[in-house]
GUDOPA-392044 format. One record per residue (C-alpha): residue number from 1; x, y, z. Coordinates in steps of 0.001 Angstrom, whole numbers, plus 500000, padded with zeros to 6 digits. Layout:
<pators>
+-----+--------+--------+--------+
! seq !      u !      v !      w !
+-----+--------+--------+--------+
! NUM !      X !      Y !      Z !
...
+-----+--------+--------+--------+
</pators>
This chain:
<pators>
+-----+--------+--------+--------+
! seq !      u !      v !      w !
+-----+--------+--------+--------+
!   1 ! 499958 ! 500004 ! 500016 !
!   2 ! 501039 ! 503596 ! 499561 !
!   3 ! 502890 ! 505146 ! 502438 !
!   4 ! 500814 ! 508335 ! 502555 !
!   5 ! 497899 ! 509758 ! 500628 !
!   6 ! 498484 ! 512048 ! 497695 !
!   7 ! 497946 ! 515721 ! 498343 !
!   8 ! 499076 ! 519082 ! 497090 !
!   9 ! 501604 ! 519696 ! 499887 !
!  10 ! 504464 ! 519143 ! 497517 !
!  11 ! 503291 ! 521496 ! 494750 !
!  12 ! 505408 ! 524394 ! 495848 !
!  13 ! 508552 ! 522267 ! 496727 !
!  14 ! 508304 ! 520566 ! 493329 !
!  15 ! 508084 ! 523884 ! 491534 !
!  16 ! 510936 ! 525218 ! 493696 !
!  17 ! 513265 ! 522328 ! 492785 !
!  18 ! 512436 ! 522515 ! 489090 !
!  19 ! 513047 ! 526357 ! 489136 !
!  20 ! 516357 ! 525912 ! 491057 !
!  21 ! 517538 ! 523231 ! 488755 !
!  22 ! 516522 ! 525306 ! 485745 !
!  23 ! 518379 ! 528352 ! 487139 !
!  24 ! 521625 ! 526314 ! 487507 !
!  25 ! 521318 ! 525085 ! 483984 !
!  26 ! 520694 ! 528501 ! 482656 !
!  27 ! 523765 ! 529635 ! 484399 !
!  28 ! 525801 ! 526823 ! 482678 !
!  29 ! 524452 ! 527008 ! 479165 !
!  30 ! 526496 ! 530195 ! 478157 !
!  31 ! 529693 ! 528288 ! 478884 !
!  32 ! 531461 ! 526906 ! 475811 !
!  33 ! 530807 ! 523218 ! 476452 !
!  34 ! 532421 ! 520435 ! 474583 !
!  35 ! 533997 ! 522160 ! 471528 !
!  36 ! 533836 ! 519094 ! 469341 !
!  37 ! 530261 ! 518034 ! 469991 !
!  38 ! 528891 ! 521558 ! 469871 !
!  39 ! 530753 ! 522145 ! 466659 !
!  40 ! 529094 ! 519113 ! 465172 !
!  41 ! 525626 ! 520280 ! 466264 !
!  42 ! 526115 ! 523684 ! 464829 !
!  43 ! 527086 ! 522183 ! 461463 !
!  44 ! 524282 ! 519692 ! 461481 !
!  45 ! 521653 ! 522307 ! 462413 !
!  46 ! 522914 ! 524547 ! 459551 !
!  47 ! 522835 ! 521626 ! 457093 !
!  48 ! 519348 ! 520508 ! 458140 !
!  49 ! 518122 ! 524166 ! 457862 !
!  50 ! 519691 ! 525157 ! 454573 !
!  51 ! 519864 ! 521814 ! 452783 !
!  52 ! 517097 ! 519845 ! 454358 !
!  53 ! 517136 ! 516799 ! 456735 !
!  54 ! 517648 ! 514377 ! 453823 !
!  55 ! 520909 ! 515936 ! 452897 !
!  56 ! 522573 ! 516320 ! 456297 !
!  57 ! 524617 ! 513166 ! 455831 !
!  58 ! 525862 ! 514317 ! 452500 !
!  59 ! 526781 ! 517842 ! 453655 !
!  60 ! 528504 ! 516895 ! 456954 !
!  61 ! 530262 ! 514021 ! 458695 !
!  62 ! 527113 ! 513304 ! 460807 !
!  63 ! 527095 ! 509779 ! 462297 !
!  64 ! 523933 ! 509986 ! 464445 !
!  65 ! 520537 ! 508498 ! 463553 !
!  66 ! 518192 ! 510867 ! 461722 !
!  67 ! 515955 ! 511595 ! 464645 !
!  68 ! 518421 ! 514152 ! 466048 !
!  69 ! 518063 ! 516376 ! 462947 !
!  70 ! 514359 ! 516829 ! 463819 !
!  71 ! 515479 ! 518409 ! 467044 !
!  72 ! 518232 ! 520554 ! 465483 !
!  73 ! 516376 ! 521824 ! 462434 !
!  74 ! 513599 ! 523865 ! 464254 !
!  75 ! 516283 ! 525589 ! 466274 !
!  76 ! 518325 ! 526309 ! 463181 !
!  77 ! 515338 ! 527532 ! 461216 !
!  78 ! 514301 ! 530030 ! 463997 !
!  79 ! 517880 ! 531165 ! 464462 !
!  80 ! 518458 ! 531829 ! 460786 !
!  81 ! 515051 ! 533484 ! 460276 !
!  82 ! 515095 ! 535873 ! 463272 !
!  83 ! 518676 ! 536165 ! 464415 !
!  84 ! 521391 ! 535441 ! 461859 !
!  85 ! 520425 ! 534953 ! 458164 !
!  86 ! 524015 ! 533893 ! 457467 !
!  87 ! 523889 ! 531260 ! 460250 !
!  88 ! 526942 ! 532589 ! 462170 !
!  89 ! 528282 ! 530283 ! 464832 !
!  90 ! 527538 ! 532405 ! 467898 !
!  91 ! 527360 ! 531788 ! 471640 !
!  92 ! 523603 ! 532401 ! 471316 !
!  93 ! 523242 ! 529635 ! 468795 !
!  94 ! 525124 ! 527237 ! 471002 !
!  95 ! 522915 ! 528187 ! 473969 !
!  96 ! 519759 ! 527453 ! 471934 !
!  97 ! 521096 ! 524087 ! 470938 !
!  98 ! 521471 ! 523155 ! 474590 !
!  99 ! 517882 ! 523915 ! 475399 !
! 100 ! 516347 ! 520651 ! 474243 !
! 101 ! 518577 ! 518738 ! 476648 !
! 102 ! 517700 ! 521140 ! 479494 !
! 103 ! 514009 ! 520719 ! 478865 !
! 104 ! 514349 ! 516929 ! 478624 !
! 105 ! 516169 ! 516841 ! 482093 !
! 106 ! 513316 ! 518647 ! 483676 !
! 107 ! 510693 ! 516653 ! 481930 !
! 108 ! 512379 ! 513331 ! 483054 !
! 109 ! 512492 ! 514600 ! 486615 !
! 110 ! 508851 ! 515539 ! 486506 !
! 111 ! 507890 ! 512222 ! 485000 !
! 112 ! 509804 ! 510445 ! 487745 !
! 113 ! 507796 ! 512397 ! 490429 !
! 114 ! 504425 ! 511612 ! 488949 !
! 115 ! 505256 ! 507907 ! 488604 !
! 116 ! 506520 ! 507461 ! 492171 !
! 117 ! 503713 ! 509623 ! 493445 !
! 118 ! 501300 ! 507193 ! 491988 !
! 119 ! 503131 ! 504009 ! 493089 !
! 120 ! 504727 ! 505031 ! 496379 !
! 121 ! 504233 ! 508452 ! 498041 !
! 122 ! 504757 ! 512086 ! 497401 !
! 123 ! 507611 ! 512091 ! 499917 !
! 124 ! 509519 ! 509429 ! 497963 !
! 125 ! 508574 ! 510980 ! 494694 !
! 126 ! 509775 ! 514409 ! 495703 !
! 127 ! 513193 ! 513028 ! 497002 !
! 128 ! 513796 ! 510953 ! 493806 !
! 129 ! 512885 ! 513924 ! 491626 !
! 130 ! 515167 ! 516265 ! 493571 !
! 131 ! 518197 ! 513989 ! 493467 !
! 132 ! 517738 ! 513515 ! 489705 !
! 133 ! 517041 ! 517236 ! 488863 !
! 134 ! 519963 ! 518458 ! 490920 !
! 135 ! 522305 ! 515613 ! 489986 !
! 136 ! 525555 ! 517512 ! 489086 !
! 137 ! 526649 ! 514908 ! 486398 !
! 138 ! 523229 ! 515196 ! 484769 !
! 139 ! 523324 ! 518977 ! 484663 !
! 140 ! 526900 ! 518977 ! 483431 !
! 141 ! 526227 ! 516787 ! 480364 !
! 142 ! 523152 ! 518742 ! 479328 !
! 143 ! 523819 ! 522342 ! 480270 !
! 144 ! 527559 ! 522581 ! 480131 !
! 145 ! 528734 ! 519919 ! 477696 !
! 146 ! 525818 ! 520415 ! 475373 !
! 147 ! 525096 ! 516836 ! 474388 !
! 148 ! 521605 ! 515594 ! 473782 !
! 149 ! 521775 ! 512379 ! 475896 !
! 150 ! 518956 ! 513888 ! 477994 !
! 151 ! 516525 ! 513778 ! 475089 !
! 152 ! 517233 ! 510223 ! 474326 !
! 153 ! 516997 ! 509323 ! 477957 !
! 154 ! 513662 ! 511014 ! 478231 !
! 155 ! 512183 ! 508792 ! 475503 !
! 156 ! 513890 ! 505656 ! 476969 !
! 157 ! 512475 ! 506411 ! 480384 !
! 158 ! 509024 ! 507179 ! 478990 !
! 159 ! 509064 ! 503838 ! 477261 !
! 160 ! 509680 ! 501995 ! 480556 !
! 161 ! 507214 ! 504134 ! 482504 !
! 162 ! 504466 ! 503361 ! 479885 !
! 163 ! 505374 ! 499671 ! 480010 !
! 164 ! 505140 ! 499664 ! 483832 !
! 165 ! 501731 ! 501341 ! 483486 !
! 166 ! 500597 ! 498681 ! 481014 !
! 167 ! 500527 ! 500966 ! 477929 !
! 168 ! 502537 ! 498700 ! 475719 !
! 169 ! 501630 ! 500607 ! 472451 !
! 170 ! 502900 ! 503944 ! 473803 !
! 171 ! 505884 ! 502159 ! 475300 !
! 172 ! 507076 ! 500986 ! 471871 !
! 173 ! 506326 ! 504410 ! 470387 !
! 174 ! 508625 ! 506091 ! 472824 !
! 175 ! 511284 ! 503433 ! 472394 !
! 176 ! 511197 ! 503981 ! 468645 !
! 177 ! 511671 ! 507666 ! 469106 !
! 178 ! 514580 ! 507139 ! 471410 !
! 179 ! 516237 ! 504717 ! 468966 !
! 180 ! 515845 ! 507243 ! 466150 !
! 181 ! 517806 ! 509807 ! 468227 !
! 182 ! 520513 ! 507573 ! 469503 !
! 183 ! 521118 ! 503930 ! 469013 !
! 184 ! 522069 ! 503367 ! 472699 !
! 185 ! 518331 ! 503003 ! 473342 !
! 186 ! 518534 ! 499488 ! 471753 !
! 187 ! 520113 ! 498252 ! 475074 !
! 188 ! 516640 ! 498265 ! 476706 !
! 189 ! 515077 ! 496451 ! 473695 !
! 190 ! 515409 ! 492958 ! 475279 !
! 191 ! 513489 ! 494122 ! 478299 !
! 192 ! 510698 ! 495684 ! 476270 !
! 193 ! 510411 ! 492779 ! 473889 !
! 194 ! 510463 ! 490099 ! 476608 !
! 195 ! 507908 ! 491853 ! 478887 !
! 196 ! 505684 ! 492705 ! 475909 !
! 197 ! 505580 ! 489115 ! 474642 !
! 198 ! 505125 ! 487749 ! 478092 !
! 199 ! 502379 ! 489972 ! 479284 !
! 200 ! 500373 ! 491193 ! 476263 !
! 201 ! 498199 ! 489485 ! 473575 !
! 202 ! 499146 ! 489461 ! 469980 !
! 203 ! 496532 ! 492074 ! 469011 !
! 204 ! 498149 ! 494659 ! 471285 !
! 205 ! 501596 ! 493797 ! 470077 !
! 206 ! 500485 ! 494211 ! 466497 !
! 207 ! 499144 ! 497714 ! 467351 !
! 208 ! 502457 ! 498532 ! 468960 !
! 209 ! 504376 ! 497287 ! 465931 !
! 210 ! 502274 ! 499281 ! 463537 !
! 211 ! 502662 ! 502431 ! 465586 !
! 212 ! 506478 ! 501973 ! 465712 !
! 213 ! 506547 ! 501348 ! 461986 !
! 214 ! 504501 ! 504430 ! 461288 !
! 215 ! 507010 ! 506589 ! 463333 !
! 216 ! 509964 ! 505070 ! 461538 !
! 217 ! 508263 ! 505751 ! 458069 !
! 218 ! 507610 ! 509327 ! 459004 !
! 219 ! 511165 ! 509836 ! 460142 !
! 220 ! 512681 ! 508207 ! 457080 !
! 221 ! 510330 ! 509788 ! 454570 !
! 222 ! 512669 ! 512700 ! 453618 !
! 223 ! 515407 ! 510182 ! 452856 !
! 224 ! 513058 ! 507874 ! 450982 !
! 225 ! 511612 ! 510708 ! 448877 !
! 226 ! 515102 ! 512035 ! 448082 !
! 227 ! 516720 ! 508627 ! 447375 !
! 228 ! 519009 ! 509113 ! 450431 !
! 229 ! 518194 ! 505966 ! 452405 !
! 230 ! 521720 ! 504642 ! 451832 !
! 231 ! 523025 ! 507293 ! 454138 !
! 232 ! 520676 ! 506055 ! 456926 !
! 233 ! 521584 ! 502437 ! 456315 !
! 234 ! 525340 ! 503302 ! 456528 !
! 235 ! 524835 ! 505019 ! 459893 !
! 236 ! 523125 ! 502020 ! 461400 !
! 237 ! 525462 ! 499508 ! 459744 !
! 238 ! 528571 ! 501242 ! 461095 !
! 239 ! 527193 ! 501660 ! 464629 !
! 240 ! 529492 ! 498858 ! 465915 !
! 241 ! 532981 ! 499577 ! 464552 !
! 242 ! 533026 ! 503348 ! 464140 !
! 243 ! 535322 ! 503625 ! 467227 !
! 244 ! 537298 ! 500373 ! 467256 !
! 245 ! 538928 ! 500853 ! 470618 !
! 246 ! 538429 ! 499186 ! 474002 !
! 247 ! 537334 ! 502381 ! 475542 !
! 248 ! 536504 ! 505791 ! 474092 !
! 249 ! 537139 ! 507758 ! 477345 !
! 250 ! 534714 ! 505642 ! 479429 !
! 251 ! 536299 ! 504819 ! 482820 !
! 252 ! 534860 ! 501177 ! 482892 !
! 253 ! 536387 ! 497854 ! 483010 !
! 254 ! 538168 ! 498165 ! 479704 !
! 255 ! 539785 ! 501475 ! 480770 !
! 256 ! 542040 ! 499453 ! 483138 !
! 257 ! 543623 ! 497833 ! 480033 !
! 258 ! 544395 ! 501098 ! 478177 !
! 259 ! 548094 ! 502098 ! 477965 !
! 260 ! 549272 ! 504523 ! 480714 !
! 261 ! 549706 ! 507312 ! 478202 !
! 262 ! 545986 ! 507136 ! 477418 !
! 263 ! 544981 ! 506812 ! 481062 !
! 264 ! 547114 ! 509961 ! 481712 !
! 265 ! 545108 ! 511720 ! 478919 !
! 266 ! 548519 ! 512531 ! 477326 !
! 267 ! 547302 ! 510511 ! 474294 !
! 268 ! 543807 ! 510267 ! 472762 !
! 269 ! 541802 ! 507153 ! 472904 !
! 270 ! 542723 ! 506387 ! 469276 !
! 271 ! 546253 ! 505913 ! 470490 !
! 272 ! 545030 ! 503240 ! 472823 !
! 273 ! 544255 ! 499496 ! 472484 !
! 274 ! 542113 ! 498536 ! 469551 !
! 275 ! 539158 ! 496156 ! 470164 !
! 276 ! 539300 ! 494301 ! 466756 !
! 277 ! 542597 ! 492526 ! 467576 !
! 278 ! 542432 ! 488834 ! 468583 !
! 279 ! 543275 ! 488225 ! 472208 !
! 280 ! 542245 ! 484598 ! 472584 !
! 281 ! 542272 ! 482524 ! 469438 !
! 282 ! 540044 ! 484372 ! 467088 !
! 283 ! 538135 ! 486140 ! 469773 !
! 284 ! 538699 ! 489913 ! 469922 !
! 285 ! 537911 ! 492246 ! 472795 !
! 286 ! 534877 ! 493465 ! 470927 !
! 287 ! 533586 ! 489964 ! 470735 !
! 288 ! 534323 ! 489380 ! 474382 !
! 289 ! 532549 ! 492556 ! 475381 !
! 290 ! 529439 ! 491675 ! 473403 !
! 291 ! 529442 ! 488135 ! 474781 !
! 292 ! 529597 ! 489476 ! 478256 !
! 293 ! 526771 ! 491904 ! 477612 !
! 294 ! 524726 ! 489028 ! 476055 !
! 295 ! 525342 ! 486716 ! 479005 !
! 296 ! 524329 ! 489536 ! 481413 !
! 297 ! 521172 ! 490217 ! 479454 !
! 298 ! 520316 ! 486489 ! 479599 !
! 299 ! 520483 ! 486639 ! 483426 !
! 300 ! 518182 ! 489745 ! 483469 !
! 301 ! 515752 ! 488046 ! 481224 !
! 302 ! 515716 ! 485061 ! 483486 !
! 303 ! 514847 ! 487218 ! 486374 !
! 304 ! 512080 ! 488817 ! 484280 !
! 305 ! 510825 ! 485309 ! 483509 !
! 306 ! 510335 ! 484671 ! 487227 !
! 307 ! 508983 ! 488110 ! 488031 !
! 308 ! 508063 ! 490890 ! 485611 !
! 309 ! 506160 ! 493227 ! 487962 !
! 310 ! 506554 ! 496900 ! 488015 !
! 311 ! 509714 ! 497019 ! 490032 !
! 312 ! 511472 ! 494362 ! 488026 !
! 313 ! 510887 ! 496169 ! 484836 !
! 314 ! 512604 ! 499280 ! 486085 !
! 315 ! 515275 ! 497229 ! 487654 !
! 316 ! 515964 ! 495382 ! 484394 !
! 317 ! 516200 ! 498700 ! 482456 !
! 318 ! 518641 ! 499945 ! 485041 !
! 319 ! 520598 ! 496702 ! 484886 !
! 320 ! 520970 ! 496852 ! 481079 !
! 321 ! 522039 ! 500499 ! 480943 !
! 322 ! 524596 ! 499927 ! 483702 !
! 323 ! 525997 ! 496824 ! 481953 !
! 324 ! 526064 ! 498584 ! 478708 !
! 325 ! 528521 ! 501115 ! 479966 !
! 326 ! 530592 ! 498541 ! 481802 !
! 327 ! 530917 ! 495496 ! 479578 !
! 328 ! 531153 ! 496273 ! 475788 !
! 329 ! 534063 ! 498005 ! 474169 !
! 330 ! 533861 ! 501381 ! 472297 !
! 331 ! 532012 ! 503009 ! 475157 !
! 332 ! 532086 ! 506765 ! 475454 !
! 333 ! 532255 ! 508565 ! 478771 !
! 334 ! 528560 ! 509811 ! 478571 !
! 335 ! 526991 ! 506419 ! 478065 !
! 336 ! 526213 ! 505961 ! 481737 !
! 337 ! 523697 ! 508906 ! 481510 !
! 338 ! 520473 ! 506946 ! 480975 !
! 339 ! 521148 ! 504688 ! 483921 !
! 340 ! 520493 ! 507431 ! 486484 !
! 341 ! 516858 ! 507861 ! 485427 !
! 342 ! 516013 ! 504147 ! 485917 !
! 343 ! 518041 ! 504005 ! 489118 !
! 344 ! 516010 ! 506784 ! 490487 !
! 345 ! 512914 ! 504618 ! 490512 !
! 346 ! 514203 ! 502462 ! 493355 !
! 347 ! 517463 ! 503888 ! 494893 !
! 348 ! 515410 ! 505105 ! 497819 !
! 349 ! 514555 ! 501550 ! 498886 !
! 350 ! 517650 ! 501009 ! 501160 !
! 351 ! 520897 ! 502812 ! 502064 !
! 352 ! 522955 ! 500458 ! 499947 !
! 353 ! 521128 ! 501310 ! 496711 !
! 354 ! 521357 ! 505007 ! 497463 !
! 355 ! 525101 ! 504724 ! 498397 !
! 356 ! 525710 ! 503131 ! 494977 !
! 357 ! 523734 ! 505940 ! 493347 !
! 358 ! 525867 ! 508487 ! 495082 !
! 359 ! 529169 ! 506832 ! 494279 !
! 360 ! 528202 ! 506405 ! 490546 !
! 361 ! 527169 ! 509972 ! 490373 !
! 362 ! 530629 ! 510953 ! 491667 !
! 363 ! 532527 ! 508657 ! 489333 !
! 364 ! 530392 ! 509754 ! 486382 !
! 365 ! 531052 ! 513407 ! 487218 !
! 366 ! 534726 ! 512864 ! 487619 !
! 367 ! 534907 ! 510987 ! 484241 !
! 368 ! 533295 ! 514005 ! 482492 !
! 369 ! 535441 ! 516454 ! 484269 !
! 370 ! 538746 ! 514779 ! 483613 !
! 371 ! 537895 ! 514469 ! 479929 !
! 372 ! 537508 ! 518295 ! 479801 !
! 373 ! 540842 ! 518858 ! 481528 !
! 374 ! 542840 ! 519102 ! 478209 !
! 375 ! 540384 ! 521826 ! 477068 !
! 376 ! 542307 ! 525037 ! 477546 !
! 377 ! 539001 ! 526843 ! 478345 !
! 378 ! 538348 ! 524600 ! 481312 !
! 379 ! 539960 ! 525320 ! 484709 !
! 380 ! 537948 ! 522714 ! 486670 !
! 381 ! 539983 ! 520310 ! 488733 !
! 382 ! 543250 ! 522031 ! 487550 !
! 383 ! 544610 ! 522076 ! 491110 !
! 384 ! 543929 ! 518399 ! 491664 !
! 385 ! 545254 ! 517357 ! 488332 !
! 386 ! 548490 ! 519396 ! 488578 !
! 387 ! 550020 ! 516751 ! 490839 !
! 388 ! 552387 ! 514360 ! 489125 !
! 389 ! 550357 ! 511548 ! 487447 !
! 390 ! 547242 ! 513024 ! 488894 !
! 391 ! 545048 ! 512354 ! 485930 !
! 392 ! 546328 ! 508678 ! 485832 !
! 393 ! 545561 ! 508080 ! 489414 !
! 394 ! 542119 ! 509626 ! 489288 !
! 395 ! 541078 ! 507988 ! 485938 !
! 396 ! 542274 ! 504550 ! 487083 !
! 397 ! 540655 ! 504985 ! 490515 !
! 398 ! 537343 ! 505972 ! 488935 !
! 399 ! 537522 ! 502881 ! 486600 !
! 400 ! 538266 ! 500626 ! 489624 !
! 401 ! 535359 ! 502119 ! 491645 !
! 402 ! 532960 ! 501635 ! 488724 !
! 403 ! 534141 ! 498115 ! 488308 !
! 404 ! 533723 ! 497340 ! 492044 !
! 405 ! 530236 ! 498782 ! 492008 !
! 406 ! 529357 ! 496710 ! 488982 !
! 407 ! 530912 ! 493594 ! 490553 !
! 408 ! 528872 ! 493988 ! 493716 !
! 409 ! 525796 ! 494521 ! 491657 !
! 410 ! 526572 ! 491450 ! 489619 !
! 411 ! 527008 ! 489443 ! 492770 !
! 412 ! 523525 ! 490596 ! 493768 !
! 413 ! 522076 ! 489431 ! 490437 !
! 414 ! 523781 ! 486091 ! 490651 !
! 415 ! 522628 ! 485549 ! 494229 !
! 416 ! 518958 ! 486316 ! 493311 !
! 417 ! 519236 ! 484212 ! 490242 !
! 418 ! 521012 ! 481049 ! 491540 !
! 419 ! 520768 ! 481280 ! 495211 !
! 420 ! 517314 ! 479720 ! 495250 !
! 421 ! 515316 ! 478556 ! 492267 !
! 422 ! 511772 ! 478707 ! 493625 !
! 423 ! 509582 ! 481572 ! 492565 !
! 424 ! 508280 ! 482255 ! 496043 !
! 425 ! 511781 ! 482977 ! 497271 !
! 426 ! 512338 ! 485465 ! 494550 !
! 427 ! 509114 ! 487182 ! 495271 !
! 428 ! 509806 ! 487281 ! 498951 !
! 429 ! 513299 ! 488668 ! 498504 !
! 430 ! 511921 ! 491452 ! 496308 !
! 431 ! 508915 ! 492072 ! 498421 !
! 432 ! 510413 ! 495088 ! 500168 !
! 433 ! 511155 ! 496595 ! 496788 !
! 434 ! 507739 ! 496219 ! 495325 !
! 435 ! 505432 ! 498973 ! 494229 !
! 436 ! 501738 ! 498769 ! 495083 !
! 437 ! 499168 ! 501133 ! 493780 !
+-----+--------+--------+--------+
</pators>
């Protein structure tokens, strides 16, 4: 049962938190951000505005799915029409390009509040929303860095929320939108697919499939009409292999195997260890990473087979996004971002989950900060990193901490999966973590 009845006592606190988090983000967005990523978004917005969405791939080196162009083009159109007809690369333009991520952060926090308010209590919902909205790593990626992971995360989170509320058609619609923006959304596909097939009749699954197909056709229509679908196919075909390195600045398990020069940030990741070289017979690091992720996904699906209630769906999504950052090669530093939304659904359940949430927030933030250290415009952590081998010590320490957190989490999964096989035991073990309307 719910811990307390819903009421309006939290209306003012919720608005206060959202306004404070917005104010912090508005303070950060004038800052330069990640010069490479922001430069890409400026060029893609210009190409989408002047040449059309179908020609962005031909006019630029864009390697994202086409959904992101539908976000950038309206901004580019308004900027060119009302501010700069020549589409000058200005600070104002870069600020505008950060706004979708800022809005998505706040929308995700609000969605988290309403979901937990329904299933738990306003107190729990407010706390979870606050910790997410004011999470420094989340704010840093969206408002300072300028990346659009928040938009993709919003649709991924919405897909899981709709699934937990038994709206499978809308769940697949949201998932499709997220996959059209960034392909990392595919990591939750096994969860959606398994739960959908397990819990819903063929008629509803057919409706979900038709809705998803309709969204895809609309998104791809400019490319189809202009005979440019080969560009879209190339983006998806090259998704695995575009960055053939064991880690692309992600301080995960694979970072521990990078050469010291890369760990010190004295060399770029492309000077590090490649993931397409055989390490055991014909098996490469890439194969090994994908195999580990596949085995982990199998364990999560076994848990869902035993218990696919509301909590387990959120738990499974959290598990897959966490494992996606830790196990495969080619991971970027930002790919831990979606995990925090799913973790926010249940980290309040006991002090150990919340401690893990806090530690991963710190390690994620440090990962992002250290990567910006070589940017001459960034002075953050300069004093700490000025000590001899400071970057090496911190980057490796962060990777070790992340690996320990994942190891402890994996031990929890294995215990729940193989400690006892009877369904009643699993249900009893998760009983304190259940949601009851």
